[in-house]
C-alpha positions as CSV (number, residue, x, y, z in Angstrom):
1,M,-29.3,8.3,-23.6
2,R,-29.8,11.6,-21.5
3,F,-32.6,13.8,-22.2
4,L,-33.2,17.6,-20.3
5,F,-36.6,18.4,-19.9
6,I,-37.1,22.1,-19.5
7,N,-40.5,23.6,-18.6
8,G,-41.2,27.3,-18.6
9,P,-43.4,29.4,-16.6
10,N,-46.6,28.1,-15.1
11,V,-46.1,24.6,-16.2
12,N,-45.7,23.9,-12.5
13,I,-48.8,24.7,-11.3
14,T,-50.8,23.4,-14.3
15,R,-53.4,20.7,-13.8
16,F,-53.4,18.1,-16.5
17,T,-55.9,15.5,-17.9
18,E,-55.3,12.7,-20.3
19,P,-57.8,10.9,-22.0
20,G,-58.4,7.3,-20.3
21,V,-57.0,8.4,-17.0
22,E,-59.3,9.2,-14.3
23,G,-58.9,12.7,-12.5
24,E,-56.0,15.2,-13.0
25,V,-52.4,15.1,-12.9
26,D,-50.1,17.6,-11.2
27,Y,-46.8,18.7,-12.0
28,N,-45.1,16.1,-9.8
29,G,-47.2,13.5,-11.0
30,L,-46.3,14.4,-14.4
31,L,-42.4,14.1,-13.9
32,D,-43.1,10.5,-12.2
33,Y,-45.0,9.9,-15.3
34,L,-42.4,11.1,-17.6
35,D,-39.5,9.2,-15.6
36,V,-41.0,5.9,-15.8
37,C,-41.7,6.3,-19.4
38,C,-38.0,7.4,-20.0
39,Q,-36.8,4.4,-18.1
40,Q,-38.9,2.1,-20.2
41,M,-37.3,4.0,-23.4
42,G,-33.7,3.7,-21.9
43,I,-33.6,7.7,-21.7
44,E,-32.0,9.1,-18.5
45,P,-34.2,12.1,-17.9
46,D,-33.0,15.4,-16.1
47,F,-35.8,17.6,-15.0
48,F,-36.0,21.7,-14.8
49,Q,-38.5,24.0,-14.4
50,S,-38.4,27.9,-14.3
51,N,-40.4,31.0,-14.6
52,H,-37.6,33.0,-15.4
53,E,-36.0,33.2,-18.7
54,G,-32.6,33.7,-18.0
55,D,-32.8,30.6,-15.7
56,I,-34.1,28.7,-19.1
57,I,-31.4,30.2,-21.1
58,D,-28.9,29.0,-18.4
59,E,-30.0,25.4,-18.3
60,I,-30.1,25.2,-22.1
61,Q,-26.4,26.8,-22.2
62,S,-25.3,24.1,-19.7
63,A,-26.8,21.3,-21.5
64,A,-23.7,20.6,-23.7
65,G,-21.8,17.7,-22.4
66,R,-24.6,16.7,-20.0
67,A,-27.5,15.7,-22.4
68,D,-28.0,14.1,-25.5
69,G,-31.2,16.1,-26.2
70,I,-33.7,18.7,-25.1
71,I,-37.5,18.4,-24.5
72,L,-38.3,22.2,-24.3
73,N,-41.8,23.2,-23.2
74,P,-41.2,27.0,-23.1
75,G,-44.8,28.0,-22.3
76,G,-45.6,31.6,-23.0
77,Y,-42.1,32.3,-24.1
78,A,-42.5,30.3,-27.2
79,Y,-44.3,33.5,-28.9
80,Y,-41.6,36.2,-28.2
81,S,-38.2,34.8,-26.7
82,V,-35.7,35.4,-29.2
83,A,-33.0,34.7,-26.3
84,I,-34.4,31.5,-25.7
85,L,-34.2,30.7,-29.5
86,D,-30.6,32.1,-29.8
87,A,-29.5,29.8,-27.0
88,L,-31.1,26.7,-28.8
89,Q,-29.3,27.4,-32.0
90,L,-25.9,28.0,-30.3
91,C,-25.9,25.1,-27.6
92,G,-25.3,22.2,-29.8
93,V,-27.9,19.9,-28.6
94,P,-30.6,19.0,-30.5
95,A,-34.3,20.0,-29.2
96,V,-37.7,19.2,-29.7
97,E,-40.6,21.6,-28.5
98,V,-43.8,20.6,-26.6
99,L,-46.8,22.6,-26.3
100,M,-49.4,20.8,-24.3
101,S,-52.2,22.7,-25.7
102,E,-52.5,23.8,-29.5
103,P,-52.0,27.3,-29.7
104,S,-53.8,28.1,-33.0
105,G,-57.1,28.2,-31.2
106,R,-56.3,30.9,-29.0
107,E,-55.0,34.6,-29.3
108,P,-53.5,35.6,-32.6
109,F,-50.2,36.6,-31.1
110,R,-49.7,32.9,-30.8
111,N,-49.7,32.2,-34.4
112,T,-45.7,32.5,-34.5
113,D,-43.9,30.1,-32.6
114,V,-40.3,31.9,-32.2
115,V,-38.7,29.2,-30.1
116,S,-39.9,26.7,-32.4
117,F,-37.1,27.9,-35.2
118,G,-34.5,26.7,-32.7
119,C,-35.9,22.9,-32.5
120,Q,-35.8,19.8,-34.7
121,G,-39.4,19.0,-33.9
122,R,-42.6,20.6,-32.6
123,F,-45.3,18.6,-30.9
124,A,-48.5,20.7,-30.1
125,G,-51.8,20.1,-28.7
126,E,-51.3,16.4,-27.5
127,G,-51.3,17.1,-23.8
128,I,-49.1,14.9,-21.6
129,G,-48.9,12.6,-24.7
130,G,-46.6,15.3,-26.6
131,Y,-43.6,14.6,-24.3
132,L,-43.6,11.2,-25.1
133,H,-43.9,12.0,-28.6
134,A,-41.0,14.3,-28.5
135,C,-39.0,11.4,-26.7
136,S,-39.5,9.0,-29.4
137,Y,-38.9,11.4,-32.1
138,L,-35.4,12.6,-30.4
139,V,-34.1,9.2,-29.7
140,Q,-34.9,8.2,-33.6
141,L,-33.5,11.5,-34.6
142,L,-30.2,10.9,-32.6
143,R,-30.0,7.1,-33.6
144,L,-30.5,8.4,-37.5
145,D,-27.9,11.1,-37.6
146,G,-26.7,11.5,-34.3
147,G,-26.9,15.4,-35.0
148,A,-28.7,18.5,-34.5
149,Q,-30.0,19.0,-38.2
150,S,-33.6,20.7,-38.4
151,H,-36.4,17.8,-38.7
152,M,-39.4,20.0,-38.2
153,V,-42.7,18.2,-37.2
154,Q,-45.7,20.3,-37.3
């Protein structure tokens, strides 16, 4: 299986901490970790990151035929990008959203996650582990029904 990992604005400069792991992990460390985990799960990962909404949309649109699924961390675009939502709904490739932190405890405008309406699942507030849960979920989804039917996980 081939998964396209799309990370949005500011993910590239974020430093991550994980329970049981000493110190911080930078973006390249995150990609290395995900690469190893994906290989163990039989997933061929392709990583993309951009701070630009149009680039993210272009990447989603190009996913058909080259990826079986999309793991998307839209960053701040989650709360207003109808254009990313439209791209997800039109691309024909099932997607699962990952948000590293739980948005409900933050500013009120983060209460509506627009992008999630174009995804078959959503994992929020799990840090790096959210990516792994998204991978496992998407593998299971593809094996069960092979399609992009809606299977929202809250």
